[in-house]
C-alpha positions as CSV (number, residue, x, y, z in Angstrom):
1,X,0.0,0.0,0.0
2,X,1.4,3.4,-1.0
3,X,2.1,6.1,1.6
4,X,-0.7,8.3,0.3
5,X,-3.2,5.4,0.4
6,X,-2.1,4.6,3.9
7,X,-2.5,8.2,5.0
8,X,-6.0,8.3,3.5
9,X,-7.0,5.0,5.2
10,X,-5.7,6.2,8.6
11,X,-7.6,9.5,8.2
12,X,-10.8,7.6,7.3
13,X,-10.4,5.4,10.4
14,X,-9.7,8.4,12.6
15,X,-12.8,10.2,11.3
16,X,-15.0,7.1,11.7
17,X,-14.0,6.6,15.3
18,X,-14.6,10.2,16.4
19,X,-17.2,11.8,14.0
20,X,-20.1,11.2,16.3
21,X,-18.5,13.2,19.1
22,X,-17.6,16.0,16.8
23,X,-21.1,16.3,15.4
24,X,-22.5,16.3,18.9
25,X,-20.3,19.1,19.9
26,X,-21.0,21.1,16.7
27,X,-24.8,20.7,17.1
28,X,-24.7,21.9,20.7
29,X,-22.5,24.9,19.8
30,X,-24.9,25.8,17.0
31,X,-27.9,25.8,19.4
32,X,-26.0,28.1,21.8
33,X,-24.8,30.4,19.0
34,X,-28.4,30.8,17.8
35,X,-29.6,31.7,21.4
36,X,-31.3,28.4,22.0
37,X,-29.3,27.3,25.0
38,X,-32.5,26.4,26.9
39,X,-33.3,23.8,24.3
40,X,-30.4,21.8,25.7
41,X,-30.8,19.7,28.7
42,X,-28.7,19.9,31.8
43,X,-26.9,16.7,30.8
44,X,-26.1,18.2,27.3
45,X,-24.5,21.3,29.0
46,X,-22.6,19.2,31.4
47,X,-21.1,17.1,28.6
48,X,-20.1,20.2,26.6
49,X,-16.6,20.6,28.2
50,X,-16.0,16.9,27.9
51,X,-16.7,17.0,24.1
52,X,-14.6,20.1,23.8
53,X,-11.6,18.4,25.4
54,X,-12.1,15.4,23.2
55,X,-12.1,17.6,20.1
56,X,-8.8,19.3,21.3
57,X,-7.3,15.8,21.7
58,X,-8.4,14.8,18.2
59,X,-6.9,18.0,16.8
60,X,-3.6,17.3,18.6
61,X,-3.5,13.8,17.2
62,X,-4.5,15.0,13.7
63,X,-1.6,17.5,13.7
64,X,1.0,15.1,15.0
65,X,0.2,12.3,12.6
66,X,-0.1,14.7,9.6
67,X,-3.7,13.7,8.7
68,X,-5.3,15.6,5.8
69,X,-5.4,19.4,5.9
70,X,-9.2,19.6,5.6
71,X,-9.7,17.5,8.7
72,X,-7.2,19.6,10.7
73,X,-8.9,22.9,9.5
74,X,-12.3,21.5,10.5
75,X,-11.1,20.6,14.0
76,X,-9.4,23.9,14.4
77,X,-12.6,25.8,13.6
78,X,-14.7,23.5,15.8
79,X,-12.4,23.9,18.8
80,X,-12.2,27.7,18.3
81,X,-16.1,28.0,18.3
82,X,-16.3,25.7,21.3
83,X,-13.7,27.8,23.2
84,X,-15.6,31.0,22.6
85,X,-18.9,29.4,23.7
86,X,-17.3,28.1,26.9
87,X,-14.8,30.8,27.8
88,X,-15.8,33.7,25.6
89,X,-16.0,37.3,26.8
90,X,-18.9,37.9,29.2
91,X,-21.7,40.2,28.0
92,X,-21.9,43.6,29.6
93,X,-23.3,43.9,33.1
94,X,-26.6,45.4,32.0
95,X,-27.2,42.5,29.7
96,X,-26.5,40.0,32.4
97,X,-28.9,41.9,34.7
98,X,-31.5,42.0,32.0
99,X,-31.0,38.3,31.4
100,X,-31.4,37.5,35.1
101,X,-34.5,39.6,35.7
102,X,-36.1,38.9,32.3
103,X,-35.5,35.2,32.0
104,X,-33.2,33.5,34.5
105,X,-35.0,34.3,37.7
106,X,-38.6,33.7,36.6
107,X,-37.6,30.5,34.7
108,X,-35.8,29.2,37.8
109,X,-38.9,29.8,39.9
110,X,-41.2,28.1,37.4
111,X,-39.0,25.0,37.4
112,X,-39.2,25.1,41.2
113,X,-43.0,25.4,41.2
114,X,-43.6,22.0,42.7
115,X,-41.1,22.4,45.5
116,X,-42.4,25.9,46.2
117,X,-45.9,24.5,46.6
118,X,-44.6,21.9,49.0
119,X,-42.8,24.6,51.0
120,X,-45.9,26.7,51.3
121,X,-47.9,23.6,52.4
122,X,-45.4,22.8,55.1
123,X,-45.5,26.3,56.5
124,X,-49.3,26.3,56.3
125,X,-49.4,22.9,58.1
126,X,-47.2,24.2,60.9
127,X,-49.3,27.4,61.3
128,X,-52.5,25.5,61.5
129,X,-51.1,22.9,64.0
130,X,-49.6,25.6,66.2
131,X,-52.7,27.7,66.1
132,X,-54.9,24.8,67.2
133,X,-52.4,23.9,70.0
134,X,-52.2,27.4,71.4
135,X,-55.9,28.0,71.0
136,X,-56.7,24.9,73.1
137,X,-53.9,25.3,75.6
138,X,-52.1,28.8,75.7
139,X,-49.1,27.2,77.6
140,X,-48.0,25.8,74.3
141,X,-47.2,29.4,73.2
142,X,-44.0,29.6,75.2
143,X,-42.9,26.2,74.0
144,X,-43.2,27.3,70.3
145,X,-42.1,30.9,70.3
146,X,-38.5,31.8,71.3
147,X,-38.3,34.2,74.2
148,X,-36.4,36.8,72.2
149,X,-39.2,36.9,69.7
150,X,-42.0,36.9,72.2
151,X,-40.5,39.9,73.9
152,X,-42.2,39.1,77.2
153,X,-45.7,39.3,75.6
154,X,-48.0,36.4,75.0
155,X,-51.3,34.9,76.2
156,X,-51.0,36.8,79.4
157,X,-50.9,40.2,77.6
158,X,-54.1,42.3,77.5
159,X,-55.8,43.2,74.3
160,X,-54.9,46.9,74.9
161,X,-51.2,46.0,75.1
162,X,-51.3,43.9,72.0
163,X,-53.3,46.5,70.1
164,X,-50.9,49.3,71.1
165,X,-48.1,47.2,69.6
166,X,-49.9,46.9,66.3
167,X,-50.1,50.7,65.9
168,X,-47.1,51.9,67.8
169,X,-45.4,53.5,64.8
170,X,-42.2,51.7,65.5
171,X,-41.8,52.8,69.2
172,X,-39.1,51.0,71.1
173,X,-41.5,49.8,73.8
174,X,-43.9,48.2,71.5
175,X,-43.9,44.5,71.3
176,X,-44.5,44.5,67.5
177,X,-41.6,46.9,67.0
178,X,-39.2,44.4,68.5
179,X,-41.1,41.6,66.8
180,X,-40.6,43.2,63.4
181,X,-36.9,43.6,63.7
182,X,-36.4,40.1,65.1
183,X,-38.8,38.6,62.6
184,X,-36.9,40.0,59.6
185,X,-33.6,38.7,61.0
186,X,-35.2,35.4,61.9
187,X,-36.7,35.0,58.4
188,X,-33.4,35.8,56.7
189,X,-31.7,33.1,58.8
190,X,-34.5,30.6,58.1
191,X,-34.2,31.3,54.4
192,X,-30.4,30.7,54.3
193,X,-30.7,27.6,56.5
194,X,-33.5,26.1,54.4
195,X,-31.2,26.4,51.4
196,X,-27.9,25.4,53.0
197,X,-29.3,22.3,54.8
198,X,-31.2,21.0,51.7
199,X,-28.3,18.6,50.8
200,X,-29.4,16.4,53.8
201,X,-32.1,14.9,51.5
202,X,-34.3,18.0,52.3
203,X,-35.4,16.8,55.7
204,X,-34.0,19.7,57.7
205,X,-35.5,22.1,55.2
206,X,-38.9,20.6,55.7
207,X,-38.6,20.8,59.5
208,X,-37.5,24.4,59.3
209,X,-40.4,25.4,57.1
210,X,-42.8,23.6,59.5
211,X,-41.3,25.4,62.5
212,X,-41.5,28.8,60.8
213,X,-45.2,28.2,60.2
214,X,-45.6,27.1,63.9
215,X,-44.3,30.5,65.1
216,X,-46.8,32.4,62.9
217,X,-49.6,30.2,64.0
218,X,-48.8,30.6,67.7
219,X,-48.8,34.4,67.3
220,X,-52.0,34.4,65.4
221,X,-53.7,32.2,68.1
222,X,-52.8,34.8,70.8
223,X,-54.1,37.8,68.8
224,X,-57.2,36.0,67.7
225,X,-58.0,35.2,71.3
226,X,-57.9,38.9,72.0
227,X,-60.1,39.8,69.0
228,X,-57.1,41.1,67.1
229,X,-56.7,38.5,64.4
230,X,-57.5,40.7,61.4
231,X,-55.3,43.7,62.6
232,X,-52.3,41.3,63.1
233,X,-52.9,39.8,59.6
234,X,-53.0,43.3,58.1
235,X,-49.8,44.2,60.0
236,X,-48.0,41.1,58.8
237,X,-49.3,41.3,55.2
238,X,-47.6,44.5,54.3
239,X,-44.2,42.8,54.4
240,X,-45.0,39.2,55.3
241,X,-46.3,38.2,51.9
242,X,-42.9,39.0,50.4
243,X,-40.9,37.6,53.3
244,X,-42.9,34.3,53.5
245,X,-42.7,33.9,49.7
246,X,-39.0,34.3,49.9
247,X,-38.7,31.7,52.6
248,X,-40.8,29.3,50.5
249,X,-38.5,29.9,47.5
250,X,-35.4,29.3,49.6
251,X,-37.1,26.1,50.9
252,X,-37.9,25.0,47.4
253,X,-34.2,25.6,46.4
254,X,-33.1,23.4,49.3
255,X,-35.6,20.7,48.4
256,X,-34.4,20.6,44.8
257,X,-30.9,20.0,45.9
258,X,-32.0,17.4,48.5
259,X,-34.0,15.5,45.8
260,X,-31.1,15.6,43.4
261,X,-28.9,14.1,46.1
262,X,-31.5,11.4,47.0
263,X,-32.8,10.7,43.5
264,X,-30.2,11.6,40.9
265,X,-32.0,9.7,38.1
266,X,-30.0,8.9,35.0
267,X,-27.3,11.4,36.0
268,X,-24.5,10.7,38.5
269,X,-25.2,12.1,41.9
270,X,-22.6,14.8,41.4
271,X,-23.9,15.9,38.0
272,X,-27.5,15.9,39.3
273,X,-26.6,18.0,42.3
274,X,-24.6,20.4,40.2
275,X,-27.6,20.9,37.8
276,X,-29.9,21.4,40.8
277,X,-27.4,23.8,42.3
278,X,-27.5,26.1,39.2
279,X,-31.3,26.5,39.4
280,X,-31.2,26.9,43.2
281,X,-28.5,29.6,42.9
282,X,-30.7,31.7,40.6
283,X,-33.5,31.3,43.1
284,X,-31.4,32.3,46.1
285,X,-30.1,35.4,44.4
286,X,-33.7,36.4,44.0
287,X,-34.5,35.5,47.7
288,X,-31.9,38.0,48.9
289,X,-33.5,40.7,46.7
290,X,-37.0,39.8,48.0
291,X,-35.9,40.0,51.6
292,X,-34.4,43.4,50.9
293,X,-37.8,44.5,49.4
294,X,-39.6,43.1,52.5
295,X,-37.2,45.0,54.7
296,X,-38.1,48.3,53.0
297,X,-41.8,47.5,53.1
298,X,-41.6,46.7,56.8
299,X,-39.6,49.7,57.7
300,X,-41.9,52.1,55.9
301,X,-45.2,50.3,56.4
302,X,-45.0,49.6,60.1
303,X,-44.0,53.2,61.0
304,X,-46.0,55.2,58.5
305,X,-49.1,53.3,57.5
306,X,-51.7,52.8,60.3
307,X,-54.7,51.7,58.2
308,X,-55.4,48.0,58.2
309,X,-57.0,48.3,54.7
310,X,-54.0,50.0,53.2
311,X,-51.7,47.5,54.8
312,X,-53.6,44.6,53.3
313,X,-53.8,46.3,50.0
314,X,-50.0,46.8,49.9
315,X,-49.3,43.3,51.0
316,X,-51.9,41.9,48.5
317,X,-50.5,43.9,45.6
318,X,-47.0,42.8,46.5
319,X,-48.0,39.1,46.5
320,X,-49.9,39.5,43.2
321,X,-47.0,41.2,41.6
322,X,-44.6,38.4,42.6
323,X,-47.0,35.8,41.3
324,X,-47.5,37.6,38.0
325,X,-43.8,38.1,37.5
326,X,-42.8,34.6,38.4
327,X,-45.6,32.5,36.8
328,X,-47.5,34.6,34.3
329,X,-45.2,37.1,32.6
330,X,-44.1,36.0,29.2
331,X,-40.4,35.0,29.3
332,X,-38.1,35.0,26.3
333,X,-35.7,32.2,25.9
334,X,-32.8,34.7,25.9
335,X,-32.6,38.4,26.6
336,X,-29.2,38.9,25.0
337,X,-30.3,38.1,21.5
């Protein structure tokens, strides 16, 4: 066999053994270049660096063994395109922000809808259980609510004392003034812990969500027993709808990671956890923003707004706005294109 024929035969064998991987890499790069990255599965994206390294290896072999120039040129072009897709220049900050708010955040929340519903149900279950316990036996209140949060007030407090706290305008002596400050810190901690402890198969996350609901239920039982259930609900709603929604989202993010660890499916446990972590990270960035918004609403609303109707209206509009933004607003596949 002549040297030219031998070279052609080697090149053909080389192509035959690796063409499938090259075509897979090219197809995924083409989808990303056309702005259709969300048409690729998490598994496709995780395999992209592996296919890129395999193509680089093929290019190295093709050069060293002096395979035909067309093959070398094809592999050089393919590897260059893959490099810019994987490590190319980041878009401007404003585009990344637009992508996050216009697509990344709401899409992450939509993919976590099932877990978010579970988180809401767990908090609701805790609130109902604690409400029933405290309503039937007020001594349960001090077993459920931490002393720092209770601020020395509870079932023994008079209706006048509790009512004064609801409309104290943020005074230092008011129970609800201290409660508001502690509650925001508490909810921020609960959010972070719900997410951070999700890796333990989601069990600590579920328990934290349940306990957070218990605290609210215990407070509600005390105020309802004094005829102040609606005023408390109005006071809480102005910022609570956003805060509690943020906690539910953090819990959903933790549950997603926990489920990936427990049930990785066709992926390896590491790959499944990494994929879940990307979605959870988008959600948690949004949780921080929601807690900041809740802090602003609480700081202004508690001190300035005294009308129950206005408080409920603000809280209701905030909740409706989040729901429309996360689950109803049309979302483009990409904002950069």
